[in-house]
C-alpha positions as CSV (number, residue, x, y, z in Angstrom):
1,M,-18.7,-45.4,-37.2
2,I,-16.8,-45.5,-40.3
3,Q,-17.3,-47.4,-43.5
4,L,-14.9,-48.6,-46.0
5,K,-14.8,-48.7,-49.6
6,K,-15.5,-52.2,-51.3
7,G,-12.4,-54.1,-51.2
8,R,-10.3,-51.7,-48.7
9,E,-10.7,-54.0,-45.8
10,K,-7.8,-56.1,-46.9
11,S,-4.9,-54.4,-45.0
12,L,-7.4,-54.5,-41.8
13,K,-8.0,-58.4,-42.2
14,R,-4.2,-58.6,-42.4
15,R,-4.4,-56.7,-39.0
16,H,-2.6,-53.6,-40.3
17,P,-3.4,-50.9,-37.8
18,W,-3.8,-47.8,-40.1
19,I,-6.8,-46.8,-42.1
20,F,-6.0,-44.1,-44.6
21,S,-8.7,-41.4,-45.7
22,G,-8.9,-42.8,-49.1
23,A,-10.3,-46.1,-47.9
24,I,-13.2,-44.6,-46.3
25,E,-16.6,-44.4,-47.9
26,R,-18.4,-42.8,-45.3
27,V,-18.3,-41.4,-41.5
28,S,-21.5,-41.4,-39.4
29,G,-21.9,-38.5,-37.2
30,K,-18.9,-36.2,-36.4
31,P,-16.6,-38.0,-34.4
32,H,-13.9,-35.9,-32.6
33,G,-10.3,-36.5,-32.5
34,G,-9.3,-39.2,-30.5
35,E,-12.8,-40.8,-30.2
36,T,-13.2,-44.5,-30.7
37,V,-15.4,-45.6,-33.7
38,E,-16.2,-48.8,-35.1
39,V,-14.9,-49.6,-38.4
40,R,-16.9,-51.7,-40.8
41,D,-16.4,-53.0,-44.3
42,A,-18.5,-52.2,-47.2
43,S,-21.0,-54.7,-46.4
44,G,-21.6,-53.3,-43.0
45,Q,-19.4,-56.4,-41.2
46,P,-17.6,-55.0,-38.1
47,L,-13.9,-55.3,-38.4
48,A,-12.2,-53.2,-35.5
49,L,-12.3,-50.4,-33.2
50,A,-10.1,-47.5,-33.8
51,A,-9.2,-43.8,-32.7
52,Y,-10.4,-41.5,-35.2
53,S,-8.3,-38.8,-36.3
54,P,-9.9,-36.0,-38.7
55,A,-7.0,-34.0,-39.5
56,S,-4.5,-36.8,-40.5
57,Q,-4.1,-38.8,-43.7
58,I,-4.2,-41.9,-41.5
59,R,-7.8,-41.3,-40.5
60,A,-7.9,-44.0,-37.9
61,R,-5.8,-46.2,-35.9
62,V,-6.8,-49.6,-34.5
63,W,-7.0,-50.4,-31.0
64,S,-8.5,-53.7,-31.2
65,F,-9.5,-55.9,-34.0
66,D,-12.2,-57.4,-31.9
67,A,-15.1,-54.9,-32.5
68,S,-16.9,-56.0,-29.3
69,Q,-14.1,-55.1,-26.9
70,A,-14.6,-52.1,-24.7
71,I,-11.9,-49.4,-25.3
72,D,-11.4,-47.8,-21.8
73,E,-8.9,-47.3,-19.1
74,K,-8.9,-51.0,-18.1
75,F,-8.2,-51.9,-21.7
76,L,-5.4,-49.3,-22.0
77,R,-3.9,-50.5,-18.5
78,S,-3.8,-53.9,-19.7
79,R,-1.9,-53.2,-22.8
80,L,0.7,-51.2,-20.9
81,Q,1.1,-53.9,-18.2
82,R,1.9,-56.5,-21.1
83,A,4.3,-54.1,-22.8
84,I,6.2,-53.2,-19.6
85,A,6.3,-57.0,-18.3
86,F,7.7,-58.0,-21.8
87,R,10.7,-55.6,-21.2
88,A,11.3,-56.7,-17.6
89,Q,12.1,-60.4,-19.3
90,L,14.6,-59.1,-21.6
91,P,18.4,-59.9,-21.3
92,A,19.1,-56.3,-21.7
93,A,17.0,-55.4,-18.5
94,R,20.0,-56.9,-16.5
95,H,22.4,-54.7,-17.8
96,S,20.6,-51.4,-18.2
97,N,18.2,-49.2,-16.2
98,A,17.1,-47.4,-19.5
99,M,14.5,-49.0,-21.7
100,R,11.8,-48.4,-24.1
101,L,8.6,-49.6,-22.3
102,V,6.1,-48.6,-25.1
103,H,6.7,-48.7,-28.8
104,G,3.5,-47.7,-30.3
105,E,1.5,-49.9,-32.8
106,S,3.9,-52.8,-32.3
107,D,2.7,-52.7,-28.6
108,G,-0.9,-52.1,-29.6
109,L,-0.9,-48.7,-28.5
110,P,-0.7,-46.6,-31.6
111,G,1.1,-43.2,-31.3
112,L,2.2,-43.8,-27.9
113,V,6.1,-44.0,-27.0
114,V,7.4,-44.4,-23.6
115,D,10.9,-44.7,-22.4
116,R,12.4,-45.4,-19.0
117,Y,15.5,-43.7,-17.8
118,A,16.4,-45.0,-14.3
119,D,13.5,-43.4,-12.4
120,V,12.1,-40.9,-14.9
121,L,9.8,-42.0,-17.8
122,V,9.7,-39.8,-21.0
123,A,6.2,-40.2,-22.8
124,Q,5.3,-39.0,-26.4
125,F,1.7,-38.8,-27.3
126,L,1.8,-38.7,-31.1
127,S,-1.6,-39.7,-32.5
128,A,-5.1,-38.3,-31.6
129,G,-5.9,-41.6,-30.2
130,A,-3.0,-41.5,-27.6
131,E,-3.7,-37.8,-26.7
132,G,-7.6,-38.5,-26.2
133,W,-6.4,-41.0,-23.1
134,R,-3.4,-39.0,-22.1
135,E,-4.5,-38.6,-18.5
136,G,-5.5,-42.3,-18.0
137,I,-2.4,-43.6,-19.8
138,L,-0.2,-41.1,-17.4
139,D,-2.0,-42.5,-14.2
140,A,-1.4,-46.0,-15.3
141,L,2.2,-45.4,-16.3
142,K,2.8,-44.1,-12.9
143,D,1.2,-46.9,-11.0
144,I,2.6,-49.8,-13.2
145,S,6.4,-48.5,-13.2
146,G,6.7,-46.9,-9.7
147,C,8.3,-43.9,-11.1
148,E,7.2,-40.6,-9.6
149,A,8.3,-38.3,-12.5
150,I,7.0,-38.5,-16.2
151,F,8.3,-36.2,-18.4
152,E,6.4,-35.5,-21.7
153,R,8.1,-34.9,-25.1
154,S,5.1,-34.6,-27.3
155,D,7.2,-32.2,-29.6
156,A,7.6,-34.4,-32.8
157,E,6.6,-33.2,-36.1
158,V,4.0,-36.0,-36.6
159,R,1.7,-34.3,-34.1
160,K,1.3,-31.6,-36.5
161,L,0.0,-34.2,-39.0
162,E,-2.6,-35.2,-36.2
163,G,-3.6,-31.5,-35.9
164,L,-2.1,-31.5,-32.3
165,Q,-0.2,-28.7,-30.8
166,P,3.3,-29.5,-29.3
167,R,3.4,-30.0,-25.4
168,V,6.7,-30.3,-23.3
169,G,7.0,-30.5,-19.5
170,F,6.4,-32.8,-16.5
171,A,3.1,-34.7,-16.7
172,R,3.6,-36.2,-13.3
173,G,6.1,-35.5,-10.6
174,N,8.7,-32.7,-11.0
175,R,12.5,-33.3,-10.4
176,S,15.8,-32.1,-12.5
177,A,15.8,-34.2,-15.7
178,S,18.2,-32.2,-17.6
179,R,21.0,-34.9,-16.8
180,C,19.3,-37.9,-16.0
181,P,22.0,-40.8,-15.0
182,I,21.6,-44.1,-16.5
183,I,23.7,-47.4,-17.0
184,E,24.3,-49.2,-20.0
185,Y,26.5,-52.5,-19.8
186,G,28.5,-51.2,-17.2
187,L,29.0,-47.5,-18.8
188,N,27.4,-44.4,-17.4
189,F,25.6,-41.9,-19.6
190,R,23.9,-38.7,-18.6
191,V,20.5,-38.1,-20.7
192,D,19.0,-34.8,-21.4
193,V,15.3,-35.8,-21.4
194,E,14.5,-32.2,-21.3
195,Q,16.4,-30.9,-24.5
196,G,17.7,-33.9,-26.2
197,Q,16.7,-35.4,-29.5
198,K,13.9,-37.5,-29.6
199,T,13.4,-38.6,-25.7
200,G,17.1,-37.8,-25.0
201,F,18.9,-41.2,-25.8
202,F,19.0,-43.7,-28.8
203,L,18.0,-46.7,-26.7
204,D,17.4,-48.4,-30.0
205,Q,21.2,-48.8,-30.7
206,R,21.8,-50.4,-27.3
207,E,22.9,-53.8,-28.6
208,N,24.7,-52.2,-31.5
209,R,26.8,-50.0,-29.3
210,Q,27.6,-53.0,-27.3
211,R,28.7,-55.4,-30.5
212,L,31.0,-52.4,-31.7
213,R,32.5,-52.3,-28.5
214,A,33.5,-55.7,-28.6
215,L,34.9,-55.0,-32.2
216,A,37.1,-51.8,-31.2
217,A,40.0,-53.2,-29.5
218,G,43.2,-51.8,-30.8
219,R,41.4,-49.8,-33.7
220,E,41.7,-46.1,-34.7
221,V,37.9,-45.2,-34.7
222,L,35.8,-42.5,-36.2
223,D,32.4,-41.8,-34.9
224,G,30.4,-39.7,-37.2
225,F,27.1,-38.1,-35.8
226,S,28.3,-38.9,-32.4
227,Y,25.5,-37.0,-30.8
228,T,26.0,-37.3,-26.9
229,G,29.1,-40.0,-27.6
230,G,27.3,-43.3,-27.1
231,F,29.3,-45.1,-29.7
232,A,32.5,-43.3,-29.2
233,I,32.5,-44.1,-25.6
234,A,31.5,-47.7,-26.0
235,A,34.5,-48.0,-28.7
236,L,36.8,-46.6,-26.0
237,A,35.7,-48.9,-23.3
238,G,36.1,-51.9,-25.7
239,G,40.1,-50.9,-26.1
240,A,39.9,-48.6,-29.2
241,A,43.5,-47.0,-29.6
242,R,42.0,-43.8,-30.4
243,V,38.7,-42.3,-31.1
244,T,37.5,-39.1,-32.9
245,A,33.8,-38.2,-32.6
246,L,32.3,-35.7,-34.9
247,E,29.0,-33.9,-33.8
248,S,27.6,-30.4,-35.0
249,S,25.7,-29.7,-32.0
250,A,27.4,-27.9,-28.9
251,P,25.0,-28.9,-26.6
252,A,24.9,-32.6,-27.3
253,L,28.9,-32.6,-27.2
254,A,28.5,-30.8,-23.7
255,V,26.6,-33.9,-22.6
256,A,29.0,-36.3,-24.5
257,R,31.9,-34.7,-22.6
258,E,30.2,-35.4,-19.1
259,N,29.5,-38.8,-20.3
260,L,33.2,-39.5,-20.7
261,A,34.1,-37.7,-17.7
262,A,31.4,-40.1,-15.8
263,N,33.4,-43.3,-16.8
264,P,37.1,-44.5,-15.6
265,L,38.5,-44.4,-19.3
266,D,41.5,-42.8,-20.8
267,A,40.0,-39.4,-21.8
268,A,43.1,-38.5,-23.9
269,K,42.3,-41.2,-26.3
270,L,38.9,-39.5,-27.3
271,E,38.8,-36.4,-29.2
272,F,35.3,-34.6,-29.5
273,V,35.2,-32.4,-32.6
274,Q,32.2,-29.8,-33.1
275,A,31.7,-29.9,-37.0
276,D,29.4,-30.3,-39.9
277,V,30.1,-34.0,-40.4
278,F,29.8,-34.1,-44.3
279,A,32.6,-31.2,-44.5
280,H,34.7,-32.6,-41.9
281,L,34.7,-36.1,-43.5
282,R,35.9,-34.2,-46.6
283,T,38.5,-32.5,-44.8
284,L,39.8,-35.7,-43.4
285,R,39.7,-37.2,-46.9
286,D,41.9,-34.5,-48.3
287,R,44.2,-34.8,-45.3
288,G,44.8,-38.6,-46.1
289,A,43.4,-39.5,-42.8
290,R,42.9,-43.5,-42.2
291,F,40.6,-45.4,-39.7
292,D,40.2,-49.1,-38.7
293,M,36.6,-48.4,-37.9
294,V,34.1,-45.8,-39.1
295,I,30.8,-45.7,-37.4
296,L,27.9,-43.4,-39.2
297,D,24.7,-42.9,-37.4
298,P,23.2,-40.0,-38.9
299,P,19.7,-38.2,-38.2
300,K,16.8,-39.2,-40.0
301,F,17.3,-38.0,-43.7
302,A,13.8,-39.3,-45.0
303,P,10.9,-39.7,-42.7
304,T,8.7,-41.0,-45.6
305,A,9.2,-42.4,-49.1
306,A,8.7,-39.0,-50.6
307,Q,12.2,-37.9,-49.3
308,A,13.9,-41.0,-50.3
309,K,15.6,-39.3,-53.4
310,N,17.2,-36.7,-51.5
311,A,18.2,-39.0,-48.6
312,A,19.7,-41.4,-50.8
313,R,22.1,-38.7,-52.1
314,A,23.1,-38.0,-48.5
315,Y,23.6,-41.4,-47.6
316,K,25.7,-42.2,-50.6
317,D,28.0,-38.9,-49.9
318,I,28.8,-39.9,-46.3
319,N,29.4,-43.7,-47.0
320,L,31.6,-42.9,-50.0
321,L,33.6,-40.7,-47.7
322,A,33.7,-43.1,-45.0
323,F,35.2,-45.9,-47.5
324,K,37.8,-43.6,-48.6
325,L,38.8,-43.0,-44.9
326,L,38.6,-46.6,-44.1
327,A,42.1,-48.8,-44.1
328,P,42.4,-52.1,-45.8
329,G,41.0,-54.4,-43.3
330,G,38.8,-51.7,-41.7
331,L,35.1,-52.2,-40.4
332,L,32.2,-49.6,-41.4
333,A,29.2,-49.7,-39.3
334,T,26.5,-47.7,-41.1
335,F,23.0,-47.0,-40.0
336,S,19.9,-45.4,-41.5
337,C,16.7,-44.6,-39.2
338,S,14.8,-43.5,-42.2
339,G,11.5,-45.0,-42.4
340,G,11.5,-44.0,-46.1
341,V,14.7,-45.9,-46.9
342,P,13.9,-49.7,-47.0
343,A,16.8,-52.0,-46.3
344,D,17.3,-53.3,-49.7
345,L,17.7,-49.6,-51.0
346,F,20.3,-48.8,-48.2
347,Q,22.3,-51.8,-49.0
348,S,22.2,-50.7,-52.7
349,I,23.2,-47.0,-51.7
350,V,26.0,-48.4,-49.3
351,A,27.2,-50.7,-52.2
352,G,27.2,-47.8,-54.9
353,A,29.4,-45.8,-52.4
354,A,32.0,-48.5,-52.2
355,L,32.2,-48.8,-56.1
356,D,32.6,-45.0,-56.3
357,A,34.9,-45.1,-53.7
358,G,37.1,-47.8,-55.7
359,V,37.2,-50.2,-52.8
360,E,35.9,-53.8,-52.4
361,A,33.9,-54.6,-49.2
362,K,31.4,-57.4,-47.9
363,I,28.8,-57.3,-45.5
364,I,29.6,-59.5,-42.4
365,E,26.8,-58.4,-40.0
366,R,23.3,-56.4,-40.2
367,F,22.0,-54.5,-37.5
368,G,18.6,-53.7,-36.3
369,A,16.7,-52.0,-33.3
370,A,17.0,-53.5,-29.8
371,A,14.5,-55.9,-28.7
372,D,12.6,-53.3,-26.6
373,H,11.7,-51.8,-30.1
374,P,9.8,-54.8,-31.3
375,V,8.3,-54.7,-34.7
376,A,4.7,-56.4,-35.3
377,L,4.8,-58.8,-38.1
378,E,1.6,-57.1,-39.3
379,F,3.2,-53.5,-39.1
380,P,6.4,-53.4,-41.3
381,E,6.5,-49.6,-41.0
382,G,7.8,-50.2,-37.3
383,D,11.0,-51.7,-38.9
384,Y,12.6,-48.2,-39.4
385,L,16.3,-49.0,-37.9
386,K,18.6,-50.9,-40.4
387,G,22.4,-51.2,-40.2
388,L,25.2,-52.8,-42.1
389,L,28.7,-53.9,-41.0
390,A,31.1,-53.9,-43.7
391,L,34.6,-55.2,-44.1
392,R,36.9,-53.6,-46.4
393,S,38.9,-56.0,-48.3
């Protein structure tokens, strides 16, 4: 049992699932990592059941706000079934065989992420609580999904904060998963679930790729931080006149070229460039290059608010360069997946970049994560992906 300090139960009563170490008055006994503990307020009133994590500043993550509920494999299986059934009803399920099935706290399963790529699941156990129920969760996922193979990518930095060692490899079944073929709105992609970033592909950008595909016709497109070519190939499929894709990672570009070859598109219209994106954007600026659409989907610059200042400088630099490369009437699709950079700050950064570039621009659309990455209303931290579509005057 953990008892909270007086007045520190307010976030729990708003059903926020995290309990920080500073909110705890005392802990009864010596619960181990992942053990289910009852959470009580200062008066001893039961509030929730949570997974304890002695190594983390997030000392406990709530499984249930019903303190009488049994946290067992039946409970977890029910949560998994509910999450997976919701995805099956989404419109995107008719257009892709790749989907996020479990999105952590927003699905009532803190620290658990599960993505499906055709017949392979990729699971991440990112909290002590999820780790504690790992075997039962894997069994349930195999039964509910019907997938024989589950690859584990529990190698994110956040595991260190939970006092957990990284783990990568097949947890159930075994098959070649270095190039897992998926379909997204009629386009073919190869996903490297073993070595790729996160779980191998950025499923959260699915609808945004489709939207920019619809806007790309006849445009000269620059795709910065192209990774395995998702946006670049979508733009080409949408009828772009020409696409230049920048990416620093040679392995990512190898997959991108395979992705291009897997689709009946005019490959001569898409040029992959291996380069530092910041440096190459400056080179393009110095050459006087111009594009009708620029896409910026950089990696996470600020995982937490503590890194926001340095991240703001990086976002400012790339967006300033993008505006200088954008022809009048051109579109800038710019994204941030940094949890430490809120949407209002990101918009302010992009506005400052336009000002410094000496251009006028207006926001005509906003982007977020696809619907299989839901955000629980009581858990705003889950709203990490933000994007703007700006029209240069």
